C-alpha positions in Angstrom: 144.0 125.7 130.9 146.0 122.7 132.3 146.3 119.8 129.9 146.9 116.2 130.7 148.6 114.6 127.7 149.1 110.9 127.2 149.6 108.4 124.4 150.0 104.7 123.6 147.7 103.2 126.1 147.4 100.0 124.1 144.5 98.6 126.0 146.1 98.7 129.5 143.1 100.1 131.4 144.7 99.7 134.8 147.7 101.8 133.8 145.4 104.4 132.4 143.4 104.4 135.7 146.6 104.9 137.7 147.5 107.9 135.5 144.1 109.4 135.8 144.1 109.0 139.6 147.5 110.8 139.8 146.2 113.5 137.5 143.0 114.0 139.5 145.2 114.7 142.6 147.3 117.2 140.6 144.4 118.7 138.8 143.8 119.2 135.0 141.1 120.6 132.8 141.3 118.5 129.6 142.7 115.1 128.6 144.5 114.8 125.2 145.4 111.3 123.9 147.8 110.9 121.0 146.5 107.6 119.7 147.1 103.8 120.1 144.3 103.4 122.5 143.1 99.8 122.7 145.3 97.2 121.1 146.9 94.7 122.1 146.4 95.0 125.9 144.1 93.0 128.1 141.3 95.5 128.6 140.4 97.4 125.4 136.7 98.0 126.2 137.4 99.3 129.7 140.1 101.5 128.2 137.7 103.0 125.7 135.0 103.5 128.4 137.5 105.3 130.7 138.5 107.6 127.9 134.9 108.3 127.0 134.0 109.0 130.7 137.0 111.4 130.9 135.8 113.2 127.7 139.2 112.7 126.2 140.2 114.3 122.9 141.8 111.4 120.9 143.5 111.2 117.6 144.1 108.0 115.6 147.2 106.0 116.0 148.7 103.1 114.1 147.0 100.4 116.1 143.6 102.3 116.0 143.8 102.3 112.2 144.7 98.6 112.2 141.8 97.7 114.4 139.4 99.6 112.3 140.6 98.9 108.8 143.1 96.0 108.5 141.8 93.0 106.5 143.3 90.2 108.6 142.3 87.6 106.0 144.9 89.1 103.7 147.7 88.9 106.3 149.5 85.6 106.3 151.2 84.8 109.6 154.8 83.8 109.3 155.2 82.5 112.9 153.2 81.5 115.9 153.9 85.0 117.3 152.3 86.6 114.3 149.3 84.2 114.5 148.8 85.2 118.1 148.9 88.9 117.2 146.2 88.3 114.6 144.1 86.3 117.0 144.4 89.1 119.6 143.4 91.7 117.0 140.3 89.7 116.2 139.5 89.2 119.9 139.9 93.0 120.5 137.5 93.7 117.6 135.0 91.4 119.2 135.4 92.9 122.6 135.0 96.5 121.3 132.1 95.9 118.9 131.2 97.5 115.6 130.1 100.8 117.0 133.4 101.5 118.8 135.4 100.2 115.8 133.5 102.7 113.6 134.4 105.5 116.0 138.1 104.4 115.9 137.9 104.6 112.1 136.6 108.1 112.2 139.2 109.5 114.6 141.0 112.4 113.0 144.8 112.0 112.5 145.4 115.4 114.1 143.6 117.8 116.4 144.4 121.5 116.7 143.9 123.5 119.8 144.2 127.3 120.2 146.3 128.5 123.1 145.5 131.4 125.3 148.5 133.4 124.1 147.3 133.2 120.5 149.5 130.3 119.6 148.4 126.8 118.5 148.9 123.3 119.7 148.6 120.2 117.5 148.0 116.7 118.8 149.2 113.9 116.6 150.3 110.3 117.1 153.4 110.5 114.9 154.3 113.8 113.4 152.5 116.7 111.6 154.0 115.8 108.2 153.0 112.1 108.7 150.7 111.1 111.5 152.0 107.5 111.4 155.7 108.4 111.5 156.9 109.2 115.0 159.4 111.9 116.0 161.9 110.2 118.2 164.4 111.4 120.9 167.5 110.5 118.9 166.6 112.3 115.6 168.8 115.1 114.4 167.3 118.6 114.0 167.2 118.1 110.2 165.3 114.8 110.6 162.8 116.4 113.0 162.3 119.4 110.7 161.4 117.1 107.8 158.6 115.6 109.9 157.2 119.0 111.0 155.8 119.9 107.6 154.7 123.3 106.4 152.3 124.1 109.2 153.3 122.3 112.4 151.7 124.8 114.9 153.7 126.3 117.8 153.5 123.2 120.0 153.4 119.6 118.9 152.1 116.9 121.3 152.9 113.5 120.0 153.6 109.8 120.9 154.4 106.7 118.9 157.9 106.1 120.0 157.0 105.3 123.7 160.0 107.4 124.8 159.2 110.9 126.3 161.1 114.1 125.5 160.7 117.8 125.4 162.6 119.6 122.7 162.6 122.9 120.6 163.4 122.6 116.9 163.0 125.4 114.4 160.9 127.5 116.8 158.5 124.6 117.4 158.1 123.0 120.9 157.9 119.2 120.4 156.7 117.2 123.4 156.6 113.5 123.1 154.5 112.2 126.0 155.8 108.6 126.0 153.5 105.7 126.7 150.9 104.7 129.3 150.7 101.0 128.4 154.1 100.2 126.9 156.7 102.5 128.5 160.2 100.9 128.1 161.7 99.7 131.3 165.1 98.4 132.3 166.0 94.7 131.9 165.3 94.2 135.6 161.8 95.5 135.1 162.1 98.3 137.6 161.1 101.9 137.2 163.6 104.0 135.3 164.1 107.7 135.7 162.7 109.6 132.6 166.2 110.9 131.8 167.5 107.3 131.6 164.5 106.1 129.5 165.3 108.6 126.9 168.5 106.8 126.1 167.1 103.7 124.5 170.6 102.3 124.1 170.5 101.7 127.8 167.7 99.1 127.3 169.3 97.5 124.3 167.2 99.3 121.7 164.0 97.4 122.8 162.2 96.5 119.6 164.1 99.4 118.0 161.6 101.8 119.7 161.8 104.0 116.6 159.6 101.4 114.9 156.7 102.7 116.9 154.7 103.7 113.8 154.5 100.8 111.4 152.2 99.9 108.5 149.1 98.2 109.8 150.1 94.6 108.8 153.6 95.1 110.2 152.0 96.1 113.5 150.6 92.6 113.7 154.0 91.1 113.0 155.8 93.0 115.7 155.7 92.5 119.5 155.1 95.1 122.2 157.9 97.5 122.9 158.0 96.8 126.6 159.7 93.3 126.2 160.7 93.2 129.8 157.5 94.4 131.4 156.1 97.8 132.2 156.7 99.1 135.7 155.5 102.7 135.0 153.3 104.8 132.9 154.2 108.2 131.3 152.1 111.3 131.5 152.7 115.0 130.7 151.1 118.1 132.1 151.1 121.2 129.8 150.0 124.6 131.1 150.3 128.2 129.9 151.2 130.5 132.8 151.6 134.2 132.2 152.4 133.6 128.5 155.0 130.9 129.3 154.5 127.2 128.5 155.1 125.0 131.5 155.7 121.3 130.8 155.9 118.6 133.5 156.7 115.0 132.4 155.9 112.5 135.2 156.4 108.8 135.8 153.5 107.0 137.4 154.6 103.7 139.2 152.4 100.7 138.4 151.7 97.5 140.2 152.1 94.1 138.5 148.5 94.0 137.5 148.8 97.1 135.3 
């Protein structure tokens, strides 16, 4: 079984298409998506349709919950930026329609998948202990352990922070798959090597990246992480070979339209 694992598409269907095209050439058997599917990007409906066509296994992210449940009439915008975010949320709801919104509301916060070696993988937007709180690249082992909970599985596939990493803590393999639609880029807007992207300080702590999982109303008040424009999408391949877990994190270059 070869898994294609992605997260944080945020309605950027063209970026998702580029990732899927790359994955088709490399080969995969199942698509796992760690939430934040359709908001606030320009093509939420096309994003949903592509995920449906690919028979993706998706879990609920912060923006998915906001789309499905946030009462926008109780959120008072404090700036034009916040008003624009609320307007975009309302537009996205209209574009998706009630049926898809109901499906977003029913998405599970986690999905567990048995591995061929007898182990278990858990897919979650944030962390096993709190699906809305992300595990980030700069956390200490103690901070990470506090977010693993009592039954974290052997492998955790997560998103939320938009910054990819692969790390072992307390016997648990934690793989953050980054972002398809809002991967942080350099100030120049060019593609950054994954190793450089992991050090958020190099891009001036864009939107504090660790704020990837916010309360639903606060999501509306915040801007996208990729302040300087996305030039690439993140994707991760996970495969069990002869009892050993192989992980390949790749950068997919994007055109301006993505």
